[in-house]
mmCIF file as gemmi writes it, N, C-alpha and C atoms, coordinates in Angstrom:
data_model
loop_
_atom_site.group_PDB
_atom_site.id
_atom_site.type_symbol
_atom_site.label_atom_id
_atom_site.label_alt_id
_atom_site.label_comp_id
_atom_site.label_asym_id
_atom_site.label_entity_id
_atom_site.label_seq_id
_atom_site.pdbx_PDB_ins_code
_atom_site.Cartn_x
_atom_site.Cartn_y
_atom_site.Cartn_z
_atom_site.occupancy
_atom_site.B_iso_or_equiv
_atom_site.pdbx_formal_charge
_atom_site.auth_seq_id
_atom_site.auth_asym_id
_atom_site.pdbx_PDB_model_num
ATOM 1 N N . UNK Axp A 1 ? 0.97 -0.999 -0.016 1 0 ? 1 A 1
ATOM 2 C CA . UNK Axp A 1 ? 0.32 -0.099 0.138 1 0 ? 1 A 1
ATOM 3 C C . UNK Axp A 1 ? 1.144 1.132 0.145 1 0 ? 1 A 1
ATOM 4 N N . UNK Axp A 2 ? 0.483 2.261 -0.69 1 0 ? 2 A 1
ATOM 5 C CA . UNK Axp A 2 ? 1.555 3.701 -0.556 1 0 ? 2 A 1
ATOM 6 C C . UNK Axp A 2 ? 0.942 4.076 -0.059 1 0 ? 2 A 1
ATOM 7 N N . UNK Axp A 3 ? 1.414 5.393 0.475 1 0 ? 3 A 1
ATOM 8 C CA . UNK Axp A 3 ? 1.498 6.355 1.597 1 0 ? 3 A 1
ATOM 9 C C . UNK Axp A 3 ? 0.416 6.822 1.311 1 0 ? 3 A 1
ATOM 10 N N . UNK Axp A 4 ? -0.006 7.444 0.198 1 0 ? 4 A 1
ATOM 11 C CA . UNK Axp A 4 ? -1.596 7.875 -0.338 1 0 ? 4 A 1
ATOM 12 C C . UNK Axp A 4 ? -2.397 7.377 0.219 1 0 ? 4 A 1
ATOM 13 N N . UNK Axp A 5 ? -2.501 5.763 -0.375 1 0 ? 5 A 1
ATOM 14 C CA . UNK Axp A 5 ? -3.685 4.939 -0.418 1 0 ? 5 A 1
ATOM 15 C C . UNK Axp A 5 ? -3.956 5.022 1.629 1 0 ? 5 A 1
ATOM 16 N N . UNK Axp A 6 ? -2.871 4.69 2.208 1 0 ? 6 A 1
ATOM 17 C CA . UNK Axp A 6 ? -2.921 4.683 3.562 1 0 ? 6 A 1
ATOM 18 C C . UNK Axp A 6 ? -3.735 5.932 3.89 1 0 ? 6 A 1
ATOM 19 N N . UNK Axp A 7 ? -3.504 6.701 3.98 1 0 ? 7 A 1
ATOM 20 C CA . UNK Axp A 7 ? -3.948 8.635 4.117 1 0 ? 7 A 1
ATOM 21 C C . UNK Axp A 7 ? -5.317 8.435 3.415 1 0 ? 7 A 1
ATOM 22 N N . UNK Axp A 8 ? -5.443 7.911 2.61 1 0 ? 8 A 1
ATOM 23 C CA . UNK Axp A 8 ? -7.109 7.744 2.227 1 0 ? 8 A 1
ATOM 24 C C . UNK Axp A 8 ? -7.936 6.881 3.263 1 0 ? 8 A 1
ATOM 25 N N . UNK Axp A 9 ? -7.389 5.843 3.298 1 0 ? 9 A 1
ATOM 26 C CA . UNK Axp A 9 ? -8.043 5.026 4.492 1 0 ? 9 A 1
ATOM 27 C C . UNK Axp A 9 ? -8.304 5.414 5.775 1 0 ? 9 A 1
ATOM 28 N N . UNK Axp A 10 ? -7.207 6.282 6.161 1 0 ? 10 A 1
ATOM 29 C CA . UNK Axp A 10 ? -7.357 6.916 7.9 1 0 ? 10 A 1
ATOM 30 C C . UNK Axp A 10 ? -8.474 8.282 7.704 1 0 ? 10 A 1
ATOM 31 N N . UNK Axp A 11 ? -8.26 9 6.477 1 0 ? 11 A 1
ATOM 32 C CA . UNK Axp A 11 ? -9.705 9.519 6.558 1 0 ? 11 A 1
ATOM 33 C C . UNK Axp A 11 ? -10.538 9.483 6.495 1 0 ? 11 A 1
ATOM 34 N N . UNK Axp A 12 ? -11.08 8.347 5.694 1 0 ? 12 A 1
ATOM 35 C CA . UNK Axp A 12 ? -12.487 7.787 5.342 1 0 ? 12 A 1
ATOM 36 C C . UNK Axp A 12 ? -12.489 7.128 7.294 1 0 ? 12 A 1
ATOM 37 N N . UNK Axp A 13 ? -12.116 6.439 7.918 1 0 ? 13 A 1
ATOM 38 C CA . UNK Axp A 13 ? -12.318 5.661 9.09 1 0 ? 13 A 1
ATOM 39 C C . UNK Axp A 13 ? -12.185 6.8 9.906 1 0 ? 13 A 1
ATOM 40 N N . UNK Axp A 14 ? -11.34 8.093 10.141 1 0 ? 14 A 1
ATOM 41 C CA . UNK Axp A 14 ? -11.842 9.383 11.124 1 0 ? 14 A 1
ATOM 42 C C . UNK Axp A 14 ? -13.127 10.087 10.883 1 0 ? 14 A 1
ATOM 43 N N . UNK Axp A 15 ? -13.505 10.094 9.214 1 0 ? 15 A 1
ATOM 44 C CA . UNK Axp A 15 ? -14.859 10.827 9.038 1 0 ? 15 A 1
ATOM 45 C C . UNK Axp A 15 ? -15.959 9.813 9.827 1 0 ? 15 A 1
ATOM 46 N N . UNK Axp A 16 ? -15.58 8.386 9.694 1 0 ? 16 A 1
ATOM 47 C CA . UNK Axp A 16 ? -16.568 7.608 10.114 1 0 ? 16 A 1
ATOM 48 C C . UNK Axp A 16 ? -16.857 7.527 11.524 1 0 ? 16 A 1
ATOM 49 N N . UNK Axp A 17 ? -15.586 7.624 12.13 1 0 ? 17 A 1
ATOM 50 C CA . UNK Axp A 17 ? -15.083 7.587 13.752 1 0 ? 17 A 1
ATOM 51 C C . UNK Axp A 17 ? -15.519 8.803 14.216 1 0 ? 17 A 1
ATOM 52 N N . UNK Axp A 18 ? -15.334 9.953 13.818 1 0 ? 18 A 1
ATOM 53 C CA . UNK Axp A 18 ? -16.054 11.239 14.103 1 0 ? 18 A 1
ATOM 54 C C . UNK Axp A 18 ? -17.37 11.097 14.056 1 0 ? 18 A 1
ATOM 55 N N . UNK Axp A 19 ? -18.117 10.403 13.412 1 0 ? 19 A 1
ATOM 56 C CA . UNK Axp A 19 ? -20.071 10.711 13.172 1 0 ? 19 A 1
ATOM 57 C C . UNK Axp A 19 ? -20.212 9.713 14.1 1 0 ? 19 A 1
ATOM 58 N N . UNK Axp A 20 ? -19.621 8.817 14.751 1 0 ? 20 A 1
ATOM 59 C CA . UNK Axp A 20 ? -19.802 7.535 15.511 1 0 ? 20 A 1
ATOM 60 C C . UNK Axp A 20 ? -19.634 8.348 17.171 1 0 ? 20 A 1
ATOM 61 N N . UNK Axp A 21 ? -18.843 9.051 16.924 1 0 ? 21 A 1
ATOM 62 C CA . UNK Axp A 21 ? -18.694 9.673 18.242 1 0 ? 21 A 1
ATOM 63 C C . UNK Axp A 21 ? -19.489 10.825 18.599 1 0 ? 21 A 1
ATOM 64 N N . UNK Axp A 22 ? -20.246 10.975 17.793 1 0 ? 22 A 1
ATOM 65 C CA . UNK Axp A 22 ? -21.111 12.688 17.561 1 0 ? 22 A 1
ATOM 66 C C . UNK Axp A 22 ? -22.399 11.846 18.345 1 0 ? 22 A 1
ATOM 67 N N . UNK Axp A 23 ? -22.634 10.886 17.37 1 0 ? 23 A 1
ATOM 68 C CA . UNK Axp A 23 ? -23.601 10.063 17.585 1 0 ? 23 A 1
ATOM 69 C C . UNK Axp A 23 ? -24.193 9.796 18.974 1 0 ? 23 A 1
ATOM 70 N N . UNK Axp A 24 ? -22.89 8.48 19.359 1 0 ? 24 A 1
ATOM 71 C CA . UNK Axp A 24 ? -22.715 8.038 20.536 1 0 ? 24 A 1
ATOM 72 C C . UNK Axp A 24 ? -22.829 8.934 21.979 1 0 ? 24 A 1
ATOM 73 N N . UNK Axp A 25 ? -22.114 9.976 22.093 1 0 ? 25 A 1
ATOM 74 C CA . UNK Axp A 25 ? -21.55 10.687 23.359 1 0 ? 25 A 1
ATOM 75 C C . UNK Axp A 25 ? -22.05 12.196 22.916 1 0 ? 25 A 1
ATOM 76 N N . UNK Axp A 26 ? -23.535 12.366 22.06 1 0 ? 26 A 1
ATOM 77 C CA . UNK Axp A 26 ? -24.351 13.407 22.197 1 0 ? 26 A 1
ATOM 78 C C . UNK Axp A 26 ? -23.493 14.726 22.065 1 0 ? 26 A 1
ATOM 79 N N . UNK Axp A 27 ? -22.234 15.04 21.053 1 0 ? 27 A 1
ATOM 80 C CA . UNK Axp A 27 ? -21.349 16.05 20.65 1 0 ? 27 A 1
ATOM 81 C C . UNK Axp A 27 ? -22.323 16.262 19.207 1 0 ? 27 A 1
ATOM 82 N N . UNK Axp A 28 ? -22.381 17.592 19.329 1 0 ? 28 A 1
ATOM 83 C CA . UNK Axp A 28 ? -23.486 18.266 18.246 1 0 ? 28 A 1
ATOM 84 C C . UNK Axp A 28 ? -22.167 19.053 17.108 1 0 ? 28 A 1
ATOM 85 N N . UNK Axp A 29 ? -21.25 19.134 17.604 1 0 ? 29 A 1
ATOM 86 C CA . UNK Axp A 29 ? -20.028 19.973 16.476 1 0 ? 29 A 1
ATOM 87 C C . UNK Axp A 29 ? -18.817 19.136 16.326 1 0 ? 29 A 1
ATOM 88 N N . UNK Axp A 30 ? -18.775 18.99 15.246 1 0 ? 30 A 1
ATOM 89 C CA . UNK Axp A 30 ? -17.617 18.531 14.532 1 0 ? 30 A 1
ATOM 90 C C . UNK Axp A 30 ? -16.525 18.293 15.065 1 0 ? 30 A 1
ATOM 91 N N . UNK Axp A 31 ? -16.125 19.986 15.311 1 0 ? 31 A 1
ATOM 92 C CA . UNK Axp A 31 ? -14.6 20.603 15.648 1 0 ? 31 A 1
ATOM 93 C C . UNK Axp A 31 ? -14.528 19.728 17.554 1 0 ? 31 A 1
ATOM 94 N N . UNK Axp A 32 ? -15.599 19.482 18.355 1 0 ? 32 A 1
ATOM 95 C CA . UNK Axp A 32 ? -15.373 18.969 19.193 1 0 ? 32 A 1
ATOM 96 C C . UNK Axp A 32 ? -15.481 17.521 19.135 1 0 ? 32 A 1
ATOM 97 N N . UNK Axp A 33 ? -15.592 16.963 18.498 1 0 ? 33 A 1
ATOM 98 C CA . UNK Axp A 33 ? -15.554 15.52 18.117 1 0 ? 33 A 1
ATOM 99 C C . UNK Axp A 33 ? -14.058 15.136 17.789 1 0 ? 33 A 1
ATOM 100 N N . UNK Axp A 34 ? -13.729 16.197 16.514 1 0 ? 34 A 1
ATOM 101 C CA . UNK Axp A 34 ? -12.473 15.801 16.299 1 0 ? 34 A 1
ATOM 102 C C . UNK Axp A 34 ? -11.476 15.645 17.548 1 0 ? 34 A 1
ATOM 103 N N . UNK Axp A 35 ? -11.87 17.029 18.087 1 0 ? 35 A 1
ATOM 104 C CA . UNK Axp A 35 ? -10.784 17.41 19.147 1 0 ? 35 A 1
ATOM 105 C C . UNK Axp A 35 ? -10.813 15.675 20.166 1 0 ? 35 A 1
ATOM 106 N N . UNK Axp A 36 ? -11.826 15.417 20.808 1 0 ? 36 A 1
ATOM 107 C CA . UNK Axp A 36 ? -12.342 13.857 21.445 1 0 ? 36 A 1
ATOM 108 C C . UNK Axp A 36 ? -11.327 12.642 20.499 1 0 ? 36 A 1
ATOM 109 N N . UNK Axp A 37 ? -11.31 12.688 19.382 1 0 ? 37 A 1
ATOM 110 C CA . UNK Axp A 37 ? -10.44 12.068 18.987 1 0 ? 37 A 1
ATOM 111 C C . UNK Axp A 37 ? -9.066 11.854 18.959 1 0 ? 37 A 1
ATOM 112 N N . UNK Axp A 38 ? -8.728 13.164 18.35 1 0 ? 38 A 1
ATOM 113 C CA . UNK Axp A 38 ? -7.38 13.974 18.209 1 0 ? 38 A 1
ATOM 114 C C . UNK Axp A 38 ? -6.319 13.394 19.491 1 0 ? 38 A 1
ATOM 115 N N . UNK Axp A 39 ? -7.073 13.742 20.444 1 0 ? 39 A 1
ATOM 116 C CA . UNK Axp A 39 ? -6.618 13.993 21.872 1 0 ? 39 A 1
ATOM 117 C C . UNK Axp A 39 ? -6.04 12.207 22.47 1 0 ? 39 A 1
ATOM 118 N N . UNK Axp A 40 ? -6.405 11.445 21.532 1 0 ? 40 A 1
ATOM 119 C CA . UNK Axp A 40 ? -6.704 10.258 22.04 1 0 ? 40 A 1
ATOM 120 C C . UNK Axp A 40 ? -5.22 9.06 21.426 1 0 ? 40 A 1
ATOM 121 N N . UNK Axp A 41 ? -4.906 8.118 22.366 1 0 ? 41 A 1
ATOM 122 C CA . UNK Axp A 41 ? -3.823 7.74 22.016 1 0 ? 41 A 1
ATOM 123 C C . UNK Axp A 41 ? -4.098 6.349 20.861 1 0 ? 41 A 1
ATOM 124 N N . UNK Axp A 42 ? -5.468 6.521 20.622 1 0 ? 42 A 1
ATOM 125 C CA . UNK Axp A 42 ? -6.191 5.115 19.284 1 0 ? 42 A 1
ATOM 126 C C . UNK Axp A 42 ? -5.849 6.234 18.168 1 0 ? 42 A 1
ATOM 127 N N . UNK Axp A 43 ? -5.978 7.801 18.594 1 0 ? 43 A 1
ATOM 128 C CA . UNK Axp A 43 ? -5.561 8.112 17.149 1 0 ? 43 A 1
ATOM 129 C C . UNK Axp A 43 ? -4.248 7.825 16.58 1 0 ? 43 A 1
ATOM 130 N N . UNK Axp A 44 ? -3.374 8.182 17.49 1 0 ? 44 A 1
ATOM 131 C CA . UNK Axp A 44 ? -2.001 7.877 17.012 1 0 ? 44 A 1
ATOM 132 C C . UNK Axp A 44 ? -1.609 6.986 16.575 1 0 ? 44 A 1
ATOM 133 N N . UNK Axp A 45 ? -2.25 5.331 17.088 1 0 ? 45 A 1
ATOM 134 C CA . UNK Axp A 45 ? -2.422 4.563 16.935 1 0 ? 45 A 1
ATOM 135 C C . UNK Axp A 45 ? -2.808 4.03 15.418 1 0 ? 45 A 1
ATOM 136 N N . UNK Axp A 46 ? -3.961 4.862 15.083 1 0 ? 46 A 1
ATOM 137 C CA . UNK Axp A 46 ? -4.513 4.615 13.409 1 0 ? 46 A 1
ATOM 138 C C . UNK Axp A 46 ? -3.825 5.229 12.812 1 0 ? 46 A 1
ATOM 139 N N . UNK Axp A 47 ? -2.9 6.263 12.976 1 0 ? 47 A 1
ATOM 140 C CA . UNK Axp A 47 ? -2.26 6.938 11.821 1 0 ? 47 A 1
ATOM 141 C C . UNK Axp A 47 ? -1.217 6.458 11.756 1 0 ? 47 A 1
ATOM 142 N N . UNK Axp A 48 ? -0.642 4.922 12.316 1 0 ? 48 A 1
ATOM 143 C CA . UNK Axp A 48 ? 0.658 4.535 11.848 1 0 ? 48 A 1
ATOM 144 C C . UNK Axp A 48 ? 0.087 3.187 11.04 1 0 ? 48 A 1
ATOM 145 N N . UNK Axp A 49 ? 0.235 3.229 10.214 1 0 ? 49 A 1
ATOM 146 C CA . UNK Axp A 49 ? 0.042 1.823 9.65 1 0 ? 49 A 1
ATOM 147 C C . UNK Axp A 49 ? 0.556 0.427 10.399 1 0 ? 49 A 1
ATOM 148 N N . UNK Axp A 50 ? 1.818 0.612 10.953 1 0 ? 50 A 1
ATOM 149 C CA . UNK Axp A 50 ? 2.071 -0.383 11.601 1 0 ? 50 A 1
ATOM 150 C C . UNK Axp A 50 ? 0.991 -1.36 12.555 1 0 ? 50 A 1
ATOM 151 N N . UNK Axp A 51 ? 0.345 -0.585 13.23 1 0 ? 51 A 1
ATOM 152 C CA . UNK Axp A 51 ? -0.545 -1.255 13.999 1 0 ? 51 A 1
ATOM 153 C C . UNK Axp A 51 ? -1.323 -1.324 13.342 1 0 ? 51 A 1
ATOM 154 N N . UNK Axp A 52 ? -1.753 -1.582 12.249 1 0 ? 52 A 1
ATOM 155 C CA . UNK Axp A 52 ? -2.982 -2.248 11.699 1 0 ? 52 A 1
ATOM 156 C C . UNK Axp A 52 ? -4.574 -2.037 12.226 1 0 ? 52 A 1
ATOM 157 N N . UNK Axp A 53 ? -4.462 -1.065 13.222 1 0 ? 53 A 1
ATOM 158 C CA . UNK Axp A 53 ? -5.662 -0.734 13.419 1 0 ? 53 A 1
ATOM 159 C C . UNK Axp A 53 ? -6.529 0.157 12.294 1 0 ? 53 A 1
ATOM 160 N N . UNK Axp A 54 ? -6.212 0.045 11.726 1 0 ? 54 A 1
ATOM 161 C CA . UNK Axp A 54 ? -7.276 0.844 10.186 1 0 ? 54 A 1
ATOM 162 C C . UNK Axp A 54 ? -7.728 -0.579 9.775 1 0 ? 54 A 1
ATOM 163 N N . UNK Axp A 55 ? -7.662 -1.78 9.932 1 0 ? 55 A 1
ATOM 164 C CA . UNK Axp A 55 ? -8.307 -2.873 9.31 1 0 ? 55 A 1
ATOM 165 C C . UNK Axp A 55 ? -9.81 -3.079 10.276 1 0 ? 55 A 1
ATOM 166 N N . UNK Axp A 56 ? -9.817 -2.457 11.214 1 0 ? 56 A 1
ATOM 167 C CA . UNK Axp A 56 ? -11.035 -2.719 12.357 1 0 ? 56 A 1
ATOM 168 C C . UNK Axp A 56 ? -11.977 -1.945 11.669 1 0 ? 56 A 1
ATOM 169 N N . UNK Axp A 57 ? -13.308 -2.362 12.23 1 0 ? 57 A 1
ATOM 170 C CA . UNK Axp A 57 ? -14.15 -1.438 11.966 1 0 ? 57 A 1
ATOM 171 C C . UNK Axp A 57 ? -14.364 -0.115 12.702 1 0 ? 57 A 1
ATOM 172 N N . UNK Axp A 58 ? -15.818 0.642 12.6 1 0 ? 58 A 1
ATOM 173 C CA . UNK Axp A 58 ? -15.606 1.818 13.325 1 0 ? 58 A 1
ATOM 174 C C . UNK Axp A 58 ? -16.165 1.123 15.065 1 0 ? 58 A 1
ATOM 175 N N . UNK Axp A 59 ? -16.899 0.68 14.403 1 0 ? 59 A 1
ATOM 176 C CA . UNK Axp A 59 ? -17.691 -0.174 15.778 1 0 ? 59 A 1
ATOM 177 C C . UNK Axp A 59 ? -16.308 -0.474 16.954 1 0 ? 59 A 1
ATOM 178 N N . UNK Axp A 60 ? -15.592 -1.344 16.399 1 0 ? 60 A 1
ATOM 179 C CA . UNK Axp A 60 ? -14.478 -1.841 17.421 1 0 ? 60 A 1
ATOM 180 C C . UNK Axp A 60 ? -13.555 -0.633 17.68 1 0 ? 60 A 1
ATOM 181 N N . UNK Axp A 61 ? -13.488 0.114 16.733 1 0 ? 61 A 1
ATOM 182 C CA . UNK Axp A 61 ? -12.605 1.523 16.864 1 0 ? 61 A 1
ATOM 183 C C . UNK Axp A 61 ? -12.881 2.466 17.815 1 0 ? 61 A 1
ATOM 184 N N . UNK Axp A 62 ? -14.331 2.606 17.934 1 0 ? 62 A 1
ATOM 185 C CA . UNK Axp A 62 ? -15.009 3.331 19.03 1 0 ? 62 A 1
ATOM 186 C C . UNK Axp A 62 ? -15.218 2.663 20.805 1 0 ? 62 A 1
ATOM 187 N N . UNK Axp A 63 ? -15.579 1.211 20.236 1 0 ? 63 A 1
ATOM 188 C CA . UNK Axp A 63 ? -15.235 1.013 21.71 1 0 ? 63 A 1
ATOM 189 C C . UNK Axp A 63 ? -13.942 0.869 21.999 1 0 ? 63 A 1
ATOM 190 N N . UNK Axp A 64 ? -12.333 0.435 21.425 1 0 ? 64 A 1
ATOM 191 C CA . UNK Axp A 64 ? -11.174 1.062 21.827 1 0 ? 64 A 1
ATOM 192 C C . UNK Axp A 64 ? -11.507 2.696 22.713 1 0 ? 64 A 1
ATOM 193 N N . UNK Axp A 65 ? -12.084 3.517 21.995 1 0 ? 65 A 1
ATOM 194 C CA . UNK Axp A 65 ? -11.457 5.056 22.101 1 0 ? 65 A 1
ATOM 195 C C . UNK Axp A 65 ? -12.406 4.924 23.705 1 0 ? 65 A 1
ATOM 196 N N . UNK Axp A 66 ? -13.482 4.492 23.707 1 0 ? 66 A 1
ATOM 197 C CA . UNK Axp A 66 ? -14.813 4.722 25.165 1 0 ? 66 A 1
ATOM 198 C C . UNK Axp A 66 ? -13.244 4.143 26.192 1 0 ? 66 A 1
ATOM 199 N N . UNK Axp A 67 ? -12.746 2.407 26.223 1 0 ? 67 A 1
ATOM 200 C CA . UNK Axp A 67 ? -12.131 2.561 27.071 1 0 ? 67 A 1
ATOM 201 C C . UNK Axp A 67 ? -10.866 3.309 27.592 1 0 ? 67 A 1
ATOM 202 N N . UNK Axp A 68 ? -10.306 3.534 26.154 1 0 ? 68 A 1
ATOM 203 C CA . UNK Axp A 68 ? -9.179 4.789 26.543 1 0 ? 68 A 1
ATOM 204 C C . UNK Axp A 68 ? -9.642 5.467 27.507 1 0 ? 68 A 1
ATOM 205 N N . UNK Axp A 69 ? -10.799 6.187 26.92 1 0 ? 69 A 1
ATOM 206 C CA . UNK Axp A 69 ? -11.588 7.61 27.603 1 0 ? 69 A 1
ATOM 207 C C . UNK Axp A 69 ? -11.634 7.575 29.337 1 0 ? 69 A 1
ATOM 208 N N . UNK Axp A 70 ? -11.998 6.118 29.298 1 0 ? 70 A 1
ATOM 209 C CA . UNK Axp A 70 ? -12.402 5.779 30.801 1 0 ? 70 A 1
ATOM 210 C C . UNK Axp A 70 ? -11.466 5.221 31.617 1 0 ? 70 A 1
ATOM 211 N N . UNK Axp A 71 ? -10.099 4.502 31.307 1 0 ? 71 A 1
ATOM 212 C CA . UNK Axp A 71 ? -8.888 4.103 31.616 1 0 ? 71 A 1
ATOM 213 C C . UNK Axp A 71 ? -8.017 4.871 31.421 1 0 ? 71 A 1
ATOM 214 N N . UNK Axp A 72 ? -8.103 5.416 30.492 1 0 ? 72 A 1
ATOM 215 C CA . UNK Axp A 72 ? -6.459 6.471 29.912 1 0 ? 72 A 1
ATOM 216 C C . UNK Axp A 72 ? -5.472 5.299 29.828 1 0 ? 72 A 1
ATOM 217 N N . UNK Axp A 73 ? -5.97 4.09 29.466 1 0 ? 73 A 1
ATOM 218 C CA . UNK Axp A 73 ? -5.292 3.135 28.263 1 0 ? 73 A 1
ATOM 219 C C . UNK Axp A 73 ? -5.776 2.491 26.973 1 0 ? 73 A 1
ATOM 220 N N . UNK Axp A 74 ? -4.886 2.595 26.013 1 0 ? 74 A 1
ATOM 221 C CA . UNK Axp A 74 ? -5.328 2.195 24.884 1 0 ? 74 A 1
ATOM 222 C C . UNK Axp A 74 ? -5.139 0.394 24.943 1 0 ? 74 A 1
ATOM 223 N N . UNK Axp A 75 ? -6.159 -0.417 24.372 1 0 ? 75 A 1
ATOM 224 C CA . UNK Axp A 75 ? -6.286 -1.381 24.92 1 0 ? 75 A 1
ATOM 225 C C . UNK Axp A 75 ? -6.367 -2.631 23.217 1 0 ? 75 A 1
ATOM 226 N N . UNK Axp A 76 ? -5.41 -2.669 22.8 1 0 ? 76 A 1
ATOM 227 C CA . UNK Axp A 76 ? -5.726 -3.608 21.217 1 0 ? 76 A 1
ATOM 228 C C . UNK Axp A 76 ? -6.029 -4.936 21.081 1 0 ? 76 A 1
ATOM 229 N N . UNK Axp A 77 ? -7.248 -5.093 20.649 1 0 ? 77 A 1
ATOM 230 C CA . UNK Axp A 77 ? -7.44 -6.643 20.405 1 0 ? 77 A 1
ATOM 231 C C . UNK Axp A 77 ? -6.551 -7.328 20.32 1 0 ? 77 A 1
ATOM 232 N N . UNK Axp A 78 ? -6.876 -8.478 20.644 1 0 ? 78 A 1
ATOM 233 C CA . UNK Axp A 78 ? -5.784 -10.142 20.057 1 0 ? 78 A 1
ATOM 234 C C . UNK Axp A 78 ? -5.641 -9.837 18.963 1 0 ? 78 A 1
ATOM 235 N N . UNK Axp A 79 ? -6.376 -9.922 18.509 1 0 ? 79 A 1
ATOM 236 C CA . UNK Axp A 79 ? -6.486 -10.149 16.827 1 0 ? 79 A 1
ATOM 237 C C . UNK Axp A 79 ? -5.533 -9.191 15.954 1 0 ? 79 A 1
ATOM 238 N N . UNK Axp A 80 ? -5.224 -8.788 16.609 1 0 ? 80 A 1
ATOM 239 C CA . UNK Axp A 80 ? -4.853 -7.076 15.901 1 0 ? 80 A 1
ATOM 240 C C . UNK Axp A 80 ? -2.917 -7.446 15.687 1 0 ? 80 A 1
């Protein structure tokens, strides 16, 4: 995969994840949802191709983000 292809995949994942964050956290502004995501360890993992987090569904990424926000630890699934 080229770097450009990876960047497109990440953009799509972020778009879907931000919409999911807004829906499930009663956040009405996209900027607030983006900040919620960008301030996470999950986002740092998502933009690192070697973690393979970009393979995961939006729902799974959101679950990981929710756990991180509750515990301040990013827990990777066993299958990544």
